[in-house]
C-alpha positions as CSV (number, residue, x, y, z in Angstrom):
1,M,0.6,-24.0,-22.8
2,N,-1.8,-25.7,-20.4
3,R,-3.5,-23.8,-17.5
4,D,-2.1,-24.4,-14.0
5,Y,-4.6,-22.2,-12.2
6,D,-7.8,-20.4,-12.9
7,V,-6.6,-17.3,-11.0
8,I,-3.1,-16.2,-10.1
9,I,-2.8,-13.5,-7.4
10,V,0.5,-11.6,-7.2
11,G,1.0,-10.5,-3.6
12,G,-0.2,-11.6,-0.2
13,G,-1.6,-8.6,1.5
14,P,-5.3,-7.9,2.5
15,A,-6.4,-7.1,-1.1
16,A,-4.9,-10.4,-2.3
17,L,-6.3,-12.5,0.6
18,A,-9.8,-11.0,0.2
19,A,-9.8,-11.7,-3.5
20,A,-8.7,-15.3,-2.8
21,V,-11.6,-15.8,-0.4
22,Y,-14.0,-14.9,-3.2
23,T,-12.3,-16.8,-6.1
24,C,-11.9,-19.9,-4.0
25,R,-15.5,-19.9,-2.9
26,A,-16.4,-19.6,-6.6
27,L,-14.5,-22.9,-7.1
28,L,-11.8,-21.2,-9.1
29,K,-8.4,-22.8,-8.6
30,T,-6.4,-20.0,-7.0
31,V,-2.8,-19.4,-6.0
32,V,-1.2,-16.5,-4.2
33,F,2.4,-15.8,-4.9
34,E,4.1,-13.9,-2.1
35,R,7.9,-13.2,-2.0
36,K,8.2,-12.7,1.7
37,I,5.3,-13.3,4.2
38,T,1.6,-12.9,3.7
39,G,0.2,-9.7,5.0
40,G,2.4,-7.2,3.2
41,Q,2.7,-3.9,5.1
42,L,-0.2,-5.1,7.4
43,A,2.0,-7.8,8.9
44,G,4.4,-5.0,10.2
45,T,1.6,-3.0,11.9
46,D,1.4,-3.5,15.6
47,M,-2.1,-2.3,16.2
48,V,-5.1,-2.0,13.9
49,E,-8.1,-0.3,15.3
50,N,-9.9,1.1,12.2
51,Y,-10.8,-2.2,10.4
52,P,-14.6,-2.8,10.7
53,G,-15.7,-5.7,12.9
54,F,-12.9,-5.5,15.5
55,P,-13.9,-3.2,18.3
56,E,-10.9,-4.3,20.2
57,V,-7.4,-3.6,18.9
58,I,-6.0,-6.4,16.7
59,S,-2.4,-6.8,15.5
60,G,-1.7,-6.8,11.8
61,V,-0.2,-10.3,12.1
62,D,-3.3,-11.6,13.7
63,L,-5.6,-10.0,11.2
64,T,-3.5,-11.4,8.4
65,Q,-3.5,-14.9,9.8
66,R,-7.3,-14.8,10.0
67,M,-7.6,-13.7,6.4
68,E,-5.2,-16.4,5.2
69,E,-6.9,-19.1,7.3
70,Q,-10.3,-18.2,5.9
71,A,-9.0,-18.2,2.3
72,K,-7.2,-21.6,2.8
73,R,-10.4,-23.1,4.2
74,F,-11.9,-22.6,0.8
75,G,-8.9,-24.1,-1.0
76,L,-6.3,-21.3,-1.5
77,I,-2.8,-22.3,-2.4
78,V,0.0,-20.1,-1.2
79,R,3.5,-20.3,-2.8
80,Y,6.4,-18.3,-1.4
81,E,8.0,-17.3,-4.7
82,E,9.0,-14.0,-6.2
83,V,7.2,-13.1,-9.4
84,L,9.7,-12.0,-12.0
85,K,7.6,-11.5,-15.1
86,L,4.1,-11.4,-16.5
87,A,3.3,-12.2,-20.1
88,V,0.2,-12.9,-22.3
89,E,0.4,-16.0,-24.6
90,D,-2.6,-17.2,-26.6
91,G,-5.1,-15.7,-24.1
92,L,-3.4,-17.2,-21.1
93,K,-1.6,-15.1,-18.5
94,V,1.9,-16.5,-17.9
95,V,3.7,-15.8,-14.6
96,T,7.3,-16.5,-14.2
97,T,8.7,-16.7,-10.7
98,D,12.1,-17.5,-9.3
99,T,11.0,-21.1,-9.1
100,G,8.9,-21.9,-12.1
101,V,6.4,-20.8,-14.9
102,Y,2.7,-20.9,-14.3
103,A,-0.3,-20.1,-16.5
104,S,-3.9,-19.0,-15.7
105,Y,-6.9,-17.4,-17.2
106,A,-6.8,-14.4,-14.9
107,V,-4.2,-12.5,-12.9
108,I,-4.9,-10.2,-10.0
109,L,-2.0,-7.8,-9.3
110,A,-2.0,-7.1,-5.5
111,C,1.7,-6.6,-5.3
112,G,1.4,-3.4,-3.2
113,A,3.6,-0.3,-2.9
114,D,6.3,0.6,-0.4
115,P,6.3,4.1,1.1
116,R,9.2,6.1,-0.3
117,K,11.7,6.6,2.4
118,L,13.9,9.5,3.5
119,D,16.8,7.0,3.9
120,I,18.2,8.9,6.9
121,P,19.6,7.6,10.3
122,G,16.9,6.5,12.7
123,E,14.2,6.0,10.1
124,N,14.3,2.2,10.0
125,E,15.2,1.9,13.7
126,F,12.2,3.8,14.9
127,Y,9.6,2.5,12.4
128,G,6.5,1.6,14.4
129,R,8.0,3.5,17.4
130,G,7.3,7.1,16.2
131,V,8.1,6.8,12.5
132,S,4.9,6.3,10.4
133,Y,3.8,6.5,6.8
134,C,0.1,6.6,7.5
135,A,-1.6,9.3,9.6
136,T,-5.0,7.7,9.2
137,C,-3.6,4.4,10.6
138,D,-1.5,5.8,13.4
139,G,-2.7,9.3,14.2
140,A,-4.8,8.3,17.3
141,F,-1.6,7.0,19.0
142,F,-0.2,10.5,19.1
143,R,-2.8,12.3,21.2
144,D,-1.5,15.6,22.6
145,K,1.9,14.9,21.1
146,D,4.1,17.1,18.9
147,V,4.7,15.6,15.5
148,V,6.5,16.3,12.3
149,V,5.1,15.8,8.8
150,V,7.6,15.5,5.9
151,G,6.4,16.4,2.4
152,G,4.7,19.1,0.4
153,G,2.1,17.3,-1.8
154,D,-1.6,16.5,-1.3
155,S,-0.9,13.6,1.0
156,A,1.4,15.5,3.3
157,L,-1.1,18.3,3.8
158,T,-4.3,16.3,4.0
159,E,-2.7,13.8,6.5
160,G,-1.2,16.7,8.4
161,I,-4.6,18.3,8.7
162,F,-6.0,15.0,9.8
163,L,-3.4,14.7,12.5
164,T,-4.6,17.9,14.1
165,K,-7.6,16.0,15.4
166,Y,-5.3,14.3,17.9
167,V,-2.0,16.0,18.3
168,K,-0.8,19.1,20.0
169,T,1.2,20.5,17.1
170,V,2.1,19.5,13.5
171,Q,5.4,20.8,12.0
172,I,5.2,20.4,8.2
173,I,8.7,20.3,6.8
174,H,9.2,20.7,3.0
175,R,12.4,20.9,1.1
176,G,10.9,23.2,-1.5
177,E,10.1,26.9,-1.2
178,A,6.3,26.3,-1.8
179,F,3.9,23.4,-1.5
180,K,2.9,21.3,-4.5
181,A,-0.5,20.4,-2.9
182,A,-3.8,21.7,-4.2
183,K,-4.6,25.3,-3.1
184,I,-7.6,24.2,-1.0
185,Y,-5.4,22.0,1.1
186,Q,-2.8,24.7,1.4
187,E,-5.4,27.2,2.6
188,D,-6.7,24.7,5.2
189,A,-3.2,24.0,6.4
190,F,-2.2,27.6,6.7
191,A,-5.4,28.5,8.5
192,N,-5.0,25.7,11.1
193,P,-3.5,27.1,14.3
194,K,-1.9,23.7,15.2
195,I,0.1,23.6,12.0
196,H,3.5,25.2,11.5
197,V,5.5,25.1,8.3
198,S,9.2,25.1,7.5
199,F,10.0,25.5,3.8
200,N,13.5,24.9,2.2
201,T,14.1,22.4,5.0
202,T,15.0,18.7,5.1
203,V,15.1,16.2,7.9
204,E,18.6,14.8,8.3
205,E,18.2,12.5,11.3
206,I,15.7,10.9,13.6
207,H,16.8,10.3,17.2
208,G,15.6,8.9,20.5
209,K,15.9,6.1,22.9
210,E,13.0,3.7,23.0
211,S,11.0,5.8,20.6
212,V,11.3,9.0,18.6
213,E,12.3,12.0,20.7
214,G,13.2,14.5,18.0
215,V,14.7,15.2,14.6
216,I,17.6,17.2,13.1
217,T,16.6,19.5,10.3
218,R,18.7,21.4,7.8
219,N,17.9,24.6,5.9
220,V,18.9,23.8,2.3
221,V,19.5,27.5,1.6
222,T,21.6,28.5,4.6
223,G,22.8,25.1,5.7
224,E,21.8,25.8,9.2
225,K,20.9,22.7,11.3
226,K,18.4,22.6,14.2
227,S,17.2,20.1,16.7
228,L,13.4,19.8,16.8
229,P,11.8,17.9,19.7
230,C,8.9,15.7,18.6
231,Q,7.3,12.4,19.5
232,G,6.5,11.3,16.0
233,I,7.4,11.8,12.4
234,F,5.0,11.1,9.5
235,I,6.7,10.8,6.1
236,F,4.7,11.5,2.9
237,I,7.1,11.8,0.0
238,G,5.4,9.4,-2.3
239,S,5.3,5.6,-2.7
240,V,7.0,3.1,-4.9
241,P,4.7,0.4,-6.4
242,N,6.2,-3.1,-6.7
243,T,5.6,-3.1,-10.5
244,S,9.1,-3.3,-11.9
245,F,8.6,-7.0,-12.9
246,L,5.9,-5.8,-15.4
247,G,8.4,-4.3,-17.7
248,N,6.5,-2.5,-20.5
249,L,3.1,-4.2,-19.8
250,L,0.3,-1.8,-18.7
251,C,2.5,1.2,-19.6
252,V,3.9,1.0,-16.1
253,D,7.3,2.5,-15.2
254,T,9.0,2.1,-11.9
255,G,7.4,4.6,-9.6
256,C,4.0,4.6,-11.3
257,H,0.7,3.1,-10.2
258,I,-1.6,1.0,-12.4
259,E,-4.8,2.5,-13.9
260,T,-8.0,0.5,-13.6
261,N,-11.7,1.0,-14.2
262,M,-14.3,0.6,-11.5
263,H,-14.1,-3.2,-11.9
264,M,-10.4,-3.1,-11.2
265,E,-9.8,-4.2,-14.8
266,T,-6.6,-3.0,-16.4
267,E,-6.1,-2.4,-20.2
268,I,-5.3,-6.1,-20.6
269,E,-8.3,-8.4,-20.5
270,G,-8.1,-10.7,-17.6
271,V,-5.6,-8.7,-15.6
272,Y,-6.7,-6.8,-12.6
273,A,-5.0,-4.4,-10.2
274,V,-6.0,-3.9,-6.5
275,G,-4.9,-2.2,-3.3
276,D,-1.9,0.1,-3.0
277,V,-0.6,-0.7,-6.5
278,R,-3.7,0.8,-8.0
279,K,-3.9,4.5,-8.9
280,W,-6.3,6.5,-6.8
281,S,-6.2,3.9,-4.0
282,Y,-6.8,5.3,-0.5
283,R,-4.3,2.7,0.8
284,Q,-6.4,1.5,3.7
285,I,-7.0,-2.1,4.8
286,A,-10.7,-1.8,4.2
287,T,-10.4,-0.2,0.8
288,S,-7.8,-2.8,-0.3
289,V,-10.2,-5.5,0.8
290,G,-12.9,-3.9,-1.3
291,D,-10.7,-3.7,-4.3
292,G,-9.8,-7.4,-3.9
293,V,-13.4,-8.5,-3.7
294,T,-14.4,-6.3,-6.7
295,A,-11.6,-7.8,-8.8
296,A,-12.5,-11.4,-7.7
297,I,-16.1,-11.0,-8.7
298,A,-15.1,-9.3,-12.0
299,A,-12.7,-12.2,-12.7
300,E,-15.4,-14.8,-11.9
301,H,-17.8,-13.1,-14.3
302,K,-15.2,-12.8,-17.0
303,L,-14.2,-16.5,-16.8
304,A,-17.9,-17.5,-16.9
305,E,-18.3,-15.4,-20.0
306,L,-15.3,-16.9,-21.7
307,K,-16.4,-20.4,-20.8
308,A,-19.9,-19.8,-22.2
309,L,-18.3,-18.6,-25.5
310,G,-16.2,-21.8,-25.6
311,K,-12.9,-19.8,-25.3
312,I,-11.8,-21.7,-22.2
313,K,-12.0,-25.4,-21.1
314,N,-13.5,-26.7,-17.9
């Protein structure tokens, strides 16, 4: 099979676009495969105020467009196709999409992860209007407000503690009878006067008019339902990486993230994973961009090494 590209990037979020800037500037023929629109979750973010270099608030769409335009200026090709399969054949990485089959020397997996949802009434309707999956991103918009945090793991507690910098109160709601988070986070949460906890409880519904005004909770032991006023709800019940197309490659099952080393290299030579799909990612725009740049430089070095060894053609 002949090579179509030097580098194939799966996904079109900030990690992918940052990687593309570097690979294209290195004169590596690069394509981004995106199944929907470039930007990923960033494209659905109304206001970004924690990305370095933008003292004014910028929308996720505008930031995405700037990244894409910059990469295209260096020669990036963007194809709106869904990737269905990744395979390795004779050293080449073969990517099958819903439109065709393409081969490259390197693949950067920047396919992202979607927050796991509660799948309750009001969740989709109020996304971006009180429903959030990232306290670090959106916490500052809830100054002096009452908010709910759903979850019982490390993310729920650390993000809940983070929110106390801004909000009036944080009600942490967990369906279990005890938290699963590390003890140190539990101690910090219980010691914080702004944090209140409801165990054995689920959120059944989110309601409001223009934005979130409250939630309906249910005690899983007694069945009792209550109406809890709040202006925001932060949901931290895990994430679902978009890795199902990998099948058995990289030992990834649906619901798992991909392990990498510090160079973003996976266990398959020439395959890299960056951003939200990567295990231990902080899931921030800036850290995803750093992942993408790291993978791009690592891929450039790897291809130069293979070329020097005569393993790839010009």
